[in-house]
Jmol script that loads the backbone (N, CA, C; Angstrom):
load data "model"
ATOM      1  N   MET A   1      93.661  65.251  57.685  1.00  0.00           N
ATOM      2  CA  MET A   1      92.642  65.570  58.640  1.00  0.00           C
ATOM      3  C   MET A   1      91.695  66.549  57.811  1.00  0.00           C
ATOM      4  N   LYS A   2      90.453  66.419  57.643  1.00  0.00           N
ATOM      5  CA  LYS A   2      89.516  67.056  57.002  1.00  0.00           C
ATOM      6  C   LYS A   2      89.059  68.453  57.796  1.00  0.00           C
ATOM      7  N   THR A   3      88.873  69.471  57.076  1.00  0.00           N
ATOM      8  CA  THR A   3      88.409  70.679  57.804  1.00  0.00           C
ATOM      9  C   THR A   3      86.987  71.014  57.381  1.00  0.00           C
ATOM     10  N   ILE A   4      86.154  71.218  58.409  1.00  0.00           N
ATOM     11  CA  ILE A   4      84.821  71.544  58.323  1.00  0.00           C
ATOM     12  C   ILE A   4      84.539  72.856  58.776  1.00  0.00           C
ATOM     13  N   LEU A   5      83.886  73.701  58.008  1.00  0.00           N
ATOM     14  CA  LEU A   5      83.486  75.182  58.415  1.00  0.00           C
ATOM     15  C   LEU A   5      82.034  74.830  58.917  1.00  0.00           C
ATOM     16  N   LEU A   6      81.761  75.042  60.079  1.00  0.00           N
ATOM     17  CA  LEU A   6      80.425  74.797  60.776  1.00  0.00           C
ATOM     18  C   LEU A   6      79.875  76.202  61.016  1.00  0.00           C
ATOM     19  N   VAL A   7      78.656  76.463  60.485  1.00  0.00           N
ATOM     20  CA  VAL A   7      78.069  77.783  60.695  1.00  0.00           C
ATOM     21  C   VAL A   7      76.644  77.583  61.208  1.00  0.00           C
ATOM     22  N   GLU A   8      76.545  77.902  62.551  1.00  0.00           N
ATOM     23  CA  GLU A   8      75.226  77.693  63.286  1.00  0.00           C
ATOM     24  C   GLU A   8      75.024  78.882  64.158  1.00  0.00           C
ATOM     25  N   ASP A   9      73.905  79.572  64.152  1.00  0.00           N
ATOM     26  CA  ASP A   9      73.708  80.842  64.861  1.00  0.00           C
ATOM     27  C   ASP A   9      73.044  80.412  66.352  1.00  0.00           C
ATOM     28  N   ASN A  10      72.860  79.187  66.493  1.00  0.00           N
ATOM     29  CA  ASN A  10      72.690  78.755  68.060  1.00  0.00           C
ATOM     30  C   ASN A  10      73.861  78.269  68.772  1.00  0.00           C
ATOM     31  N   THR A  11      74.319  79.028  69.644  1.00  0.00           N
ATOM     32  CA  THR A  11      75.639  78.735  70.157  1.00  0.00           C
ATOM     33  C   THR A  11      75.759  77.541  70.762  1.00  0.00           C
ATOM     34  N   ALA A  12      74.793  77.031  71.640  1.00  0.00           N
ATOM     35  CA  ALA A  12      74.964  75.672  72.377  1.00  0.00           C
ATOM     36  C   ALA A  12      74.995  74.567  71.308  1.00  0.00           C
ATOM     37  N   LEU A  13      74.209  74.797  70.211  1.00  0.00           N
ATOM     38  CA  LEU A  13      74.188  73.687  69.281  1.00  0.00           C
ATOM     39  C   LEU A  13      75.413  73.655  68.420  1.00  0.00           C
ATOM     40  N   GLY A  14      75.923  74.734  68.123  1.00  0.00           N
ATOM     41  CA  GLY A  14      77.261  74.921  67.365  1.00  0.00           C
ATOM     42  C   GLY A  14      78.397  74.276  68.171  1.00  0.00           C
ATOM     43  N   LEU A  15      78.343  74.490  69.468  1.00  0.00           N
ATOM     44  CA  LEU A  15      79.403  73.974  70.209  1.00  0.00           C
ATOM     45  C   LEU A  15      79.401  72.464  70.382  1.00  0.00           C
ATOM     46  N   ALA A  16      78.085  71.944  70.594  1.00  0.00           N
ATOM     47  CA  ALA A  16      77.897  70.485  70.615  1.00  0.00           C
ATOM     48  C   ALA A  16      78.278  69.870  69.301  1.00  0.00           C
ATOM     49  N   PHE A  17      77.991  70.348  68.220  1.00  0.00           N
ATOM     50  CA  PHE A  17      78.397  69.782  66.989  1.00  0.00           C
ATOM     51  C   PHE A  17      79.962  69.868  66.677  1.00  0.00           C
ATOM     52  N   GLN A  18      80.530  70.964  67.089  1.00  0.00           N
ATOM     53  CA  GLN A  18      81.915  71.225  67.085  1.00  0.00           C
ATOM     54  C   GLN A  18      82.534  70.118  67.971  1.00  0.00           C
ATOM     55  N   ASP A  19      82.127  69.858  69.153  1.00  0.00           N
ATOM     56  CA  ASP A  19      82.800  68.890  70.119  1.00  0.00           C
ATOM     57  C   ASP A  19      82.769  67.495  69.339  1.00  0.00           C
ATOM     58  N   THR A  20      81.434  67.198  68.821  1.00  0.00           N
ATOM     59  CA  THR A  20      81.282  65.871  68.258  1.00  0.00           C
ATOM     60  C   THR A  20      82.213  65.567  67.192  1.00  0.00           C
ATOM     61  N   LEU A  21      82.263  66.710  66.206  1.00  0.00           N
ATOM     62  CA  LEU A  21      83.100  66.499  65.123  1.00  0.00           C
ATOM     63  C   LEU A  21      84.641  66.430  65.350  1.00  0.00           C
ATOM     64  N   LYS A  22      85.137  67.267  66.376  1.00  0.00           N
ATOM     65  CA  LYS A  22      86.405  67.262  66.735  1.00  0.00           C
ATOM     66  C   LYS A  22      86.830  65.728  67.412  1.00  0.00           C
ATOM     67  N   SER A  23      85.804  65.279  67.991  1.00  0.00           N
ATOM     68  CA  SER A  23      86.215  63.986  68.691  1.00  0.00           C
ATOM     69  C   SER A  23      86.176  62.879  67.549  1.00  0.00           C
ATOM     70  N   ALA A  24      85.618  63.257  66.399  1.00  0.00           N
ATOM     71  CA  ALA A  24      85.749  62.117  65.242  1.00  0.00           C
ATOM     72  C   ALA A  24      86.883  62.671  64.350  1.00  0.00           C
ATOM     73  N   ASN A  25      87.819  63.357  64.860  1.00  0.00           N
ATOM     74  CA  ASN A  25      89.153  63.734  64.213  1.00  0.00           C
ATOM     75  C   ASN A  25      89.007  64.687  63.033  1.00  0.00           C
ATOM     76  N   PHE A  26      87.888  65.522  63.195  1.00  0.00           N
ATOM     77  CA  PHE A  26      87.796  66.600  62.097  1.00  0.00           C
ATOM     78  C   PHE A  26      88.308  67.845  62.643  1.00  0.00           C
ATOM     79  N   GLN A  27      88.996  68.787  61.782  1.00  0.00           N
ATOM     80  CA  GLN A  27      89.315  70.003  62.251  1.00  0.00           C
ATOM     81  C   GLN A  27      88.071  70.959  61.980  1.00  0.00           C
ATOM     82  N   VAL A  28      87.599  71.769  62.872  1.00  0.00           N
ATOM     83  CA  VAL A  28      86.472  72.478  62.890  1.00  0.00           C
ATOM     84  C   VAL A  28      86.649  73.978  63.208  1.00  0.00           C
ATOM     85  N   ILE A  29      86.197  74.784  62.151  1.00  0.00           N
ATOM     86  CA  ILE A  29      86.175  76.157  62.089  1.00  0.00           C
ATOM     87  C   ILE A  29      84.751  76.658  62.489  1.00  0.00           C
ATOM     88  N   LEU A  30      84.535  77.313  63.624  1.00  0.00           N
ATOM     89  CA  LEU A  30      83.066  77.557  63.956  1.00  0.00           C
ATOM     90  C   LEU A  30      82.731  79.134  63.830  1.00  0.00           C
ATOM     91  N   ALA A  31      81.578  79.265  63.029  1.00  0.00           N
ATOM     92  CA  ALA A  31      81.191  80.585  62.859  1.00  0.00           C
ATOM     93  C   ALA A  31      79.651  80.718  63.274  1.00  0.00           C
ATOM     94  N   SER A  32      79.337  82.020  63.874  1.00  0.00           N
ATOM     95  CA  SER A  32      77.929  82.048  64.235  1.00  0.00           C
ATOM     96  C   SER A  32      76.950  82.521  63.233  1.00  0.00           C
ATOM     97  N   ASN A  33      77.385  82.991  62.169  1.00  0.00           N
ATOM     98  CA  ASN A  33      76.621  83.559  61.012  1.00  0.00           C
ATOM     99  C   ASN A  33      77.340  83.508  59.678  1.00  0.00           C
ATOM    100  N   GLY A  34      76.679  83.646  58.640  1.00  0.00           N
ATOM    101  CA  GLY A  34      77.106  83.483  57.374  1.00  0.00           C
ATOM    102  C   GLY A  34      78.219  84.667  56.938  1.00  0.00           C
ATOM    103  N   ARG A  35      78.099  85.855  57.481  1.00  0.00           N
ATOM    104  CA  ARG A  35      79.093  87.009  57.327  1.00  0.00           C
ATOM    105  C   ARG A  35      80.397  86.637  57.966  1.00  0.00           C
ATOM    106  N   GLU A  36      80.266  86.172  59.180  1.00  0.00           N
ATOM    107  CA  GLU A  36      81.519  85.727  59.971  1.00  0.00           C
ATOM    108  C   GLU A  36      82.174  84.584  59.186  1.00  0.00           C
ATOM    109  N   ALA A  37      81.534  83.666  58.740  1.00  0.00           N
ATOM    110  CA  ALA A  37      82.002  82.488  58.128  1.00  0.00           C
ATOM    111  C   ALA A  37      82.657  82.928  56.862  1.00  0.00           C
ATOM    112  N   LEU A  38      82.111  83.704  55.985  1.00  0.00           N
ATOM    113  CA  LEU A  38      82.806  84.225  54.816  1.00  0.00           C
ATOM    114  C   LEU A  38      83.905  85.029  55.075  1.00  0.00           C
ATOM    115  N   ASP A  39      84.009  85.770  56.030  1.00  0.00           N
ATOM    116  CA  ASP A  39      85.327  86.583  56.545  1.00  0.00           C
ATOM    117  C   ASP A  39      86.462  85.409  56.935  1.00  0.00           C
ATOM    118  N   LEU A  40      85.953  84.404  57.587  1.00  0.00           N
ATOM    119  CA  LEU A  40      86.949  83.402  57.929  1.00  0.00           C
ATOM    120  C   LEU A  40      87.545  82.722  56.864  1.00  0.00           C
ATOM    121  N   CYS A  41      86.683  82.321  55.753  1.00  0.00           N
ATOM    122  CA  CYS A  41      87.205  81.764  54.626  1.00  0.00           C
ATOM    123  C   CYS A  41      88.094  82.724  53.786  1.00  0.00           C
ATOM    124  N   GLN A  42      87.826  84.011  53.707  1.00  0.00           N
ATOM    125  CA  GLN A  42      88.529  84.986  52.845  1.00  0.00           C
ATOM    126  C   GLN A  42      89.794  85.151  53.510  1.00  0.00           C
ATOM    127  N   ASN A  43      89.894  85.205  54.943  1.00  0.00           N
ATOM    128  CA  ASN A  43      91.062  85.581  55.596  1.00  0.00           C
ATOM    129  C   ASN A  43      91.795  84.348  56.251  1.00  0.00           C
ATOM    130  N   ASN A  44      91.479  83.149  55.742  1.00  0.00           N
ATOM    131  CA  ASN A  44      92.063  81.995  56.484  1.00  0.00           C
ATOM    132  C   ASN A  44      92.650  81.032  55.535  1.00  0.00           C
ATOM    133  N   PRO A  45      93.876  80.905  55.526  1.00  0.00           N
ATOM    134  CA  PRO A  45      94.550  79.983  54.549  1.00  0.00           C
ATOM    135  C   PRO A  45      94.261  78.513  54.553  1.00  0.00           C
ATOM    136  N   THR A  46      93.600  78.116  55.657  1.00  0.00           N
ATOM    137  CA  THR A  46      93.267  76.788  55.776  1.00  0.00           C
ATOM    138  C   THR A  46      92.233  76.243  54.775  1.00  0.00           C
ATOM    139  N   HIS A  47      92.562  75.165  54.118  1.00  0.00           N
ATOM    140  CA  HIS A  47      91.721  74.573  53.138  1.00  0.00           C
ATOM    141  C   HIS A  47      90.516  74.073  53.797  1.00  0.00           C
ATOM    142  N   ILE A  48      89.343  74.344  53.138  1.00  0.00           N
ATOM    143  CA  ILE A  48      88.028  73.808  53.752  1.00  0.00           C
ATOM    144  C   ILE A  48      87.443  72.695  52.920  1.00  0.00           C
ATOM    145  N   ASP A  49      87.116  71.553  53.492  1.00  0.00           N
ATOM    146  CA  ASP A  49      86.760  70.441  52.678  1.00  0.00           C
ATOM    147  C   ASP A  49      85.268  70.387  52.725  1.00  0.00           C
ATOM    148  N   LEU A  50      84.538  70.851  53.727  1.00  0.00           N
ATOM    149  CA  LEU A  50      83.120  70.867  53.823  1.00  0.00           C
ATOM    150  C   LEU A  50      82.514  71.944  54.448  1.00  0.00           C
ATOM    151  N   LEU A  51      81.404  72.555  54.017  1.00  0.00           N
ATOM    152  CA  LEU A  51      80.580  73.476  54.738  1.00  0.00           C
ATOM    153  C   LEU A  51      79.292  72.893  55.159  1.00  0.00           C
ATOM    154  N   LEU A  52      79.262  72.969  56.655  1.00  0.00           N
ATOM    155  CA  LEU A  52      77.960  72.564  57.329  1.00  0.00           C
ATOM    156  C   LEU A  52      77.332  73.757  57.857  1.00  0.00           C
ATOM    157  N   THR A  53      76.218  74.131  57.311  1.00  0.00           N
ATOM    158  CA  THR A  53      75.562  75.424  57.603  1.00  0.00           C
ATOM    159  C   THR A  53      74.084  75.377  57.803  1.00  0.00           C
ATOM    160  N   ASP A  54      73.792  76.259  58.641  1.00  0.00           N
ATOM    161  CA  ASP A  54      72.339  76.305  58.953  1.00  0.00           C
ATOM    162  C   ASP A  54      71.760  77.037  57.796  1.00  0.00           C
ATOM    163  N   LEU A  55      70.430  77.022  57.346  1.00  0.00           N
ATOM    164  CA  LEU A  55      69.885  77.582  56.274  1.00  0.00           C
ATOM    165  C   LEU A  55      69.464  78.972  56.434  1.00  0.00           C
ATOM    166  N   ILE A  56      68.715  79.084  57.685  1.00  0.00           N
ATOM    167  CA  ILE A  56      68.177  80.353  58.006  1.00  0.00           C
ATOM    168  C   ILE A  56      69.151  81.098  59.117  1.00  0.00           C
ATOM    169  N   MET A  57      69.658  82.208  58.862  1.00  0.00           N
ATOM    170  CA  MET A  57      70.510  82.882  59.936  1.00  0.00           C
ATOM    171  C   MET A  57      70.300  84.267  59.512  1.00  0.00           C
ATOM    172  N   PRO A  58      70.685  85.156  60.656  1.00  0.00           N
ATOM    173  CA  PRO A  58      70.825  86.510  60.447  1.00  0.00           C
ATOM    174  C   PRO A  58      71.906  86.870  59.715  1.00  0.00           C
ATOM    175  N   GLU A  59      71.768  88.075  59.138  1.00  0.00           N
ATOM    176  CA  GLU A  59      73.020  88.739  58.322  1.00  0.00           C
ATOM    177  C   GLU A  59      73.138  88.065  56.840  1.00  0.00           C
ATOM    178  N   MET A  60      73.447  86.698  56.914  1.00  0.00           N
ATOM    179  CA  MET A  60      73.522  86.119  55.688  1.00  0.00           C
ATOM    180  C   MET A  60      73.163  84.628  55.855  1.00  0.00           C
ATOM    181  N   GLY A  61      72.332  84.197  55.080  1.00  0.00           N
ATOM    182  CA  GLY A  61      71.700  82.805  55.194  1.00  0.00           C
ATOM    183  C   GLY A  61      72.700  81.860  54.534  1.00  0.00           C
ATOM    184  N   GLY A  62      72.360  80.502  54.685  1.00  0.00           N
ATOM    185  CA  GLY A  62      73.450  79.384  54.414  1.00  0.00           C
ATOM    186  C   GLY A  62      73.398  79.416  52.853  1.00  0.00           C
ATOM    187  N   GLU A  63      72.404  79.525  52.059  1.00  0.00           N
ATOM    188  CA  GLU A  63      72.355  79.643  50.738  1.00  0.00           C
ATOM    189  C   GLU A  63      73.378  80.697  50.033  1.00  0.00           C
ATOM    190  N   GLU A  64      73.218  81.944  50.462  1.00  0.00           N
ATOM    191  CA  GLU A  64      74.028  82.920  50.193  1.00  0.00           C
ATOM    192  C   GLU A  64      75.607  82.742  50.451  1.00  0.00           C
ATOM    193  N   LEU A  65      75.619  82.206  51.641  1.00  0.00           N
ATOM    194  CA  LEU A  65      77.040  81.801  52.280  1.00  0.00           C
ATOM    195  C   LEU A  65      77.781  80.832  51.183  1.00  0.00           C
ATOM    196  N   ALA A  66      76.976  79.781  50.934  1.00  0.00           N
ATOM    197  CA  ALA A  66      77.469  78.669  50.166  1.00  0.00           C
ATOM    198  C   ALA A  66      77.844  79.158  48.786  1.00  0.00           C
ATOM    199  N   ALA A  67      77.072  79.926  48.135  1.00  0.00           N
ATOM    200  CA  ALA A  67      77.168  80.483  46.748  1.00  0.00           C
ATOM    201  C   ALA A  67      78.571  81.382  46.925  1.00  0.00           C
ATOM    202  N   ALA A  68      78.778  82.053  47.839  1.00  0.00           N
ATOM    203  CA  ALA A  68      79.975  82.910  47.900  1.00  0.00           C
ATOM    204  C   ALA A  68      81.272  82.007  48.102  1.00  0.00           C
ATOM    205  N   ILE A  69      81.227  81.084  49.036  1.00  0.00           N
ATOM    206  CA  ILE A  69      82.205  80.100  49.443  1.00  0.00           C
ATOM    207  C   ILE A  69      82.651  79.317  48.071  1.00  0.00           C
ATOM    208  N   LEU A  70      81.612  78.905  47.387  1.00  0.00           N
ATOM    209  CA  LEU A  70      81.930  78.017  46.316  1.00  0.00           C
ATOM    210  C   LEU A  70      82.883  78.765  45.270  1.00  0.00           C
ATOM    211  N   GLN A  71      82.826  80.249  45.265  1.00  0.00           N
ATOM    212  CA  GLN A  71      83.572  80.975  44.327  1.00  0.00           C
ATOM    213  C   GLN A  71      85.200  80.707  44.787  1.00  0.00           C
ATOM    214  N   ILE A  72      85.357  80.465  46.072  1.00  0.00           N
ATOM    215  CA  ILE A  72      86.816  80.217  46.511  1.00  0.00           C
ATOM    216  C   ILE A  72      87.104  78.821  46.602  1.00  0.00           C
ATOM    217  N   TYR A  73      86.295  77.858  46.986  1.00  0.00           N
ATOM    218  CA  TYR A  73      86.362  76.473  46.850  1.00  0.00           C
ATOM    219  C   TYR A  73      85.410  75.867  46.153  1.00  0.00           C
ATOM    220  N   PRO A  74      85.746  75.815  44.791  1.00  0.00           N
ATOM    221  CA  PRO A  74      84.617  75.172  43.827  1.00  0.00           C
ATOM    222  C   PRO A  74      84.349  73.862  44.022  1.00  0.00           C
ATOM    223  N   ASN A  75      84.996  73.038  44.716  1.00  0.00           N
ATOM    224  CA  ASN A  75      84.936  71.595  44.889  1.00  0.00           C
ATOM    225  C   ASN A  75      84.226  71.228  46.362  1.00  0.00           C
ATOM    226  N   LEU A  76      84.054  72.388  47.017  1.00  0.00           N
ATOM    227  CA  LEU A  76      83.561  72.246  48.403  1.00  0.00           C
ATOM    228  C   LEU A  76      82.271  71.404  48.516  1.00  0.00           C
ATOM    229  N   LYS A  77      82.160  70.555  49.532  1.00  0.00           N
ATOM    230  CA  LYS A  77      81.021  69.753  49.807  1.00  0.00           C
ATOM    231  C   LYS A  77      80.100  70.742  50.622  1.00  0.00           C
ATOM    232  N   ILE A  78      78.800  70.553  50.506  1.00  0.00           N
ATOM    233  CA  ILE A  78      77.950  71.411  51.210  1.00  0.00           C
ATOM    234  C   ILE A  78      76.798  70.626  51.813  1.00  0.00           C
ATOM    235  N   VAL A  79      76.535  70.838  53.223  1.00  0.00           N
ATOM    236  CA  VAL A  79      75.592  70.167  53.806  1.00  0.00           C
ATOM    237  C   VAL A  79      74.780  71.319  54.496  1.00  0.00           C
ATOM    238  N   ILE A  80      73.496  71.329  54.320  1.00  0.00           N
ATOM    239  CA  ILE A  80      72.487  72.188  54.769  1.00  0.00           C
ATOM    240  C   ILE A  80      71.779  71.620  55.961  1.00  0.00           C
ATOM    241  N   MET A  81      71.674  72.407  57.048  1.00  0.00           N
ATOM    242  CA  MET A  81      70.807  72.118  58.225  1.00  0.00           C
ATOM    243  C   MET A  81      69.707  72.976  58.349  1.00  0.00           C
ATOM    244  N   SER A  82      68.554  72.394  58.482  1.00  0.00           N
ATOM    245  CA  SER A  82      67.347  73.194  58.545  1.00  0.00           C
ATOM    246  C   SER A  82      66.189  72.595  59.442  1.00  0.00           C
ATOM    247  N   GLY A  83      65.430  73.361  59.863  1.00  0.00           N
ATOM    248  CA  GLY A  83      64.250  72.789  60.489  1.00  0.00           C
ATOM    249  C   GLY A  83      63.191  72.289  59.556  1.00  0.00           C
ATOM    250  N   TYR A  84      63.297  72.683  58.378  1.00  0.00           N
ATOM    251  CA  TYR A  84      62.461  72.268  57.268  1.00  0.00           C
ATOM    252  C   TYR A  84      62.983  70.825  56.741  1.00  0.00           C
ATOM    253  N   ALA A  85      61.940  69.900  56.423  1.00  0.00           N
ATOM    254  CA  ALA A  85      62.221  68.794  55.764  1.00  0.00           C
ATOM    255  C   ALA A  85      62.780  69.044  54.238  1.00  0.00           C
ATOM    256  N   TYR A  86      63.713  68.240  53.822  1.00  0.00           N
ATOM    257  CA  TYR A  86      64.093  68.290  52.585  1.00  0.00           C
ATOM    258  C   TYR A  86      63.075  67.750  51.592  1.00  0.00           C
ATOM    259  N   THR A  87      62.721  68.587  50.543  1.00  0.00           N
ATOM    260  CA  THR A  87      61.826  68.338  49.664  1.00  0.00           C
ATOM    261  C   THR A  87      62.223  68.791  48.283  1.00  0.00           C
ATOM    262  N   ASP A  88      61.548  68.180  47.321  1.00  0.00           N
ATOM    263  CA  ASP A  88      62.010  68.621  46.027  1.00  0.00           C
ATOM    264  C   ASP A  88      61.726  70.307  45.795  1.00  0.00           C
ATOM    265  N   THR A  89      60.834  70.774  46.505  1.00  0.00           N
ATOM    266  CA  THR A  89      60.561  72.209  46.427  1.00  0.00           C
ATOM    267  C   THR A  89      61.803  73.012  47.020  1.00  0.00           C
ATOM    268  N   HIS A  90      62.273  72.515  48.172  1.00  0.00           N
ATOM    269  CA  HIS A  90      63.438  73.071  48.694  1.00  0.00           C
ATOM    270  C   HIS A  90      64.733  72.955  47.699  1.00  0.00           C
ATOM    271  N   ALA A  91      64.795  71.715  47.224  1.00  0.00           N
ATOM    272  CA  ALA A  91      66.041  71.388  46.448  1.00  0.00           C
ATOM    273  C   ALA A  91      65.948  72.150  45.281  1.00  0.00           C
ATOM    274  N   ASN A  92      64.860  72.462  44.531  1.00  0.00           N
ATOM    275  CA  ASN A  92      64.619  73.111  43.209  1.00  0.00           C
ATOM    276  C   ASN A  92      64.945  74.670  43.712  1.00  0.00           C
ATOM    277  N   ALA A  93      64.443  75.189  44.825  1.00  0.00           N
ATOM    278  CA  ALA A  93      64.572  76.472  45.213  1.00  0.00           C
ATOM    279  C   ALA A  93      66.007  77.026  45.433  1.00  0.00           C
ATOM    280  N   LEU A  94      66.789  76.088  45.836  1.00  0.00           N
ATOM    281  CA  LEU A  94      68.190  76.450  46.072  1.00  0.00           C
ATOM    282  C   LEU A  94      68.968  76.609  44.622  1.00  0.00           C
ATOM    283  N   LYS A  95      69.827  77.728  44.774  1.00  0.00           N
ATOM    284  CA  LYS A  95      70.494  78.172  43.700  1.00  0.00           C
ATOM    285  C   LYS A  95      71.857  77.481  43.662  1.00  0.00           C
ATOM    286  N   ILE A  96      72.213  76.639  44.555  1.00  0.00           N
ATOM    287  CA  ILE A  96      73.487  76.024  44.681  1.00  0.00           C
ATOM    288  C   ILE A  96      73.356  74.489  44.823  1.00  0.00           C
ATOM    289  N   PRO A  97      74.460  73.790  44.409  1.00  0.00           N
ATOM    290  CA  PRO A  97      74.475  72.375  44.429  1.00  0.00           C
ATOM    291  C   PRO A  97      74.766  71.838  45.842  1.00  0.00           C
ATOM    292  N   ILE A  98      73.852  71.180  46.496  1.00  0.00           N
ATOM    293  CA  ILE A  98      74.229  70.704  47.869  1.00  0.00           C
ATOM    294  C   ILE A  98      74.517  69.077  47.814  1.00  0.00           C
ATOM    295  N   ASP A  99      75.294  68.578  48.841  1.00  0.00           N
ATOM    296  CA  ASP A  99      75.626  67.281  48.927  1.00  0.00           C
ATOM    297  C   ASP A  99      74.763  66.604  50.041  1.00  0.00           C
ATOM    298  N   GLY A 100      74.192  67.283  50.892  1.00  0.00           N
ATOM    299  CA  GLY A 100      73.501  66.672  51.976  1.00  0.00           C
ATOM    300  C   GLY A 100      72.499  67.781  52.696  1.00  0.00           C
ATOM    301  N   TRP A 101      71.537  67.213  53.322  1.00  0.00           N
ATOM    302  CA  TRP A 101      70.623  67.899  54.122  1.00  0.00           C
ATOM    303  C   TRP A 101      70.229  67.252  55.300  1.00  0.00           C
ATOM    304  N   LEU A 102      70.432  67.900  56.425  1.00  0.00           N
ATOM    305  CA  LEU A 102      70.175  67.475  57.804  1.00  0.00           C
ATOM    306  C   LEU A 102      68.932  68.207  58.364  1.00  0.00           C
ATOM    307  N   LYS A 103      67.808  67.568  58.692  1.00  0.00           N
ATOM    308  CA  LYS A 103      66.666  68.267  59.182  1.00  0.00           C
ATOM    309  C   LYS A 103      66.880  68.211  60.884  1.00  0.00           C
ATOM    310  N   LYS A 104      66.700  69.427  61.296  1.00  0.00           N
ATOM    311  CA  LYS A 104      66.625  69.689  62.701  1.00  0.00           C
ATOM    312  C   LYS A 104      65.424  69.068  63.395  1.00  0.00           C
ATOM    313  N   PRO A 105      65.400  68.646  64.660  1.00  0.00           N
ATOM    314  CA  PRO A 105      66.608  68.336  65.398  1.00  0.00           C
ATOM    315  C   PRO A 105      67.595  67.252  64.787  1.00  0.00           C
ATOM    316  N   ILE A 106      68.811  67.379  64.784  1.00  0.00           N
ATOM    317  CA  ILE A 106      69.778  66.395  64.357  1.00  0.00           C
ATOM    318  C   ILE A 106      70.470  65.728  65.496  1.00  0.00           C
ATOM    319  N   THR A 107      70.403  64.430  65.343  1.00  0.00           N
ATOM    320  CA  THR A 107      71.162  63.528  66.305  1.00  0.00           C
ATOM    321  C   THR A 107      72.674  63.683  65.980  1.00  0.00           C
ATOM    322  N   LEU A 108      73.565  63.529  67.081  1.00  0.00           N
ATOM    323  CA  LEU A 108      74.991  63.609  66.720  1.00  0.00           C
ATOM    324  C   LEU A 108      75.252  62.439  65.889  1.00  0.00           C
ATOM    325  N   GLN A 109      74.782  61.219  66.013  1.00  0.00           N
ATOM    326  CA  GLN A 109      75.191  60.130  65.238  1.00  0.00           C
ATOM    327  C   GLN A 109      74.783  60.399  63.742  1.00  0.00           C
ATOM    328  N   ASN A 110      73.490  60.965  63.441  1.00  0.00           N
ATOM    329  CA  ASN A 110      73.243  61.295  62.046  1.00  0.00           C
ATOM    330  C   ASN A 110      74.128  62.191  61.590  1.00  0.00           C
ATOM    331  N   LEU A 111      74.617  63.290  62.457  1.00  0.00           N
ATOM    332  CA  LEU A 111      75.480  64.274  61.791  1.00  0.00           C
ATOM    333  C   LEU A 111      76.826  63.655  61.457  1.00  0.00           C
ATOM    334  N   LEU A 112      77.350  62.684  62.312  1.00  0.00           N
ATOM    335  CA  LEU A 112      78.466  62.043  61.959  1.00  0.00           C
ATOM    336  C   LEU A 112      78.535  61.118  60.854  1.00  0.00           C
ATOM    337  N   ASN A 113      77.422  60.477  60.678  1.00  0.00           N
ATOM    338  CA  ASN A 113      77.080  59.481  59.552  1.00  0.00           C
ATOM    339  C   ASN A 113      77.284  60.296  58.290  1.00  0.00           C
ATOM    340  N   THR A 114      76.550  61.399  58.102  1.00  0.00           N
ATOM    341  CA  THR A 114      76.483  62.178  56.941  1.00  0.00           C
ATOM    342  C   THR A 114      77.831  62.892  56.572  1.00  0.00           C
ATOM    343  N   ILE A 115      78.510  63.400  57.541  1.00  0.00           N
ATOM    344  CA  ILE A 115      79.940  64.048  57.330  1.00  0.00           C
ATOM    345  C   ILE A 115      80.853  62.943  56.950  1.00  0.00           C
ATOM    346  N   ASN A 116      80.802  61.727  57.645  1.00  0.00           N
ATOM    347  CA  ASN A 116      81.892  60.772  57.412  1.00  0.00           C
ATOM    348  C   ASN A 116      81.669  60.247  55.894  1.00  0.00           C
ATOM    349  N   GLN A 117      80.275  60.148  55.493  1.00  0.00           N
ATOM    350  CA  GLN A 117      80.011  59.568  54.085  1.00  0.00           C
ATOM    351  C   GLN A 117      80.720  60.669  53.083  1.00  0.00           C
ATOM    352  N   LEU A 118      80.532  61.817  53.364  1.00  0.00           N
ATOM    353  CA  LEU A 118      80.909  62.829  52.409  1.00  0.00           C
ATOM    354  C   LEU A 118      82.342  63.255  52.331  1.00  0.00           C
ATOM    355  N   THR A 119      83.143  62.835  53.381  1.00  0.00           N
ATOM    356  CA  THR A 119      84.461  63.185  53.448  1.00  0.00           C
ATOM    357  C   THR A 119      85.459  62.010  53.309  1.00  0.00           C
ATOM    358  N   GLN A 120      84.852  60.853  52.936  1.00  0.00           N
ATOM    359  CA  GLN A 120      85.672  59.632  52.540  1.00  0.00           C
ATOM    360  C   GLN A 120      86.426  59.963  51.317  1.00  0.00           C
ATOM    361  N   ASP A 121      87.752  59.682  51.254  1.00  0.00           N
ATOM    362  CA  ASP A 121      88.557  59.716  50.016  1.00  0.00           C
ATOM    363  C   ASP A 121      88.176  58.669  49.014  1.00  0.00           C
TER     364      ASP A 121
END
end "model"
wireframe off; spacefill off
backbone 0.3
color backbone group
């Protein structure tokens, strides 16, 4: 079973995504901001396969979080969620490698399709 670290500061959205992913047989660790997610990574022996994170969050944004978690899990897959469309400007501005970009609003089917593609062995 693959483990996803889901970081979303909108509680209702985070819970909806968590339910959807759990129903698709993923283990989900939910955090409401980057600082909480990083603490969970540093204090949790569970291996994390994929980081699904909002880009803009209070305390610590998705990019800063991903850069820190990549130090712990160098092969981690990263999917960014954002209200902004994915463009070359955003891609080049990021200082981290990403594997996927989901533009909000995100349909649950689009979420599952993206995560399933990235977690296939």
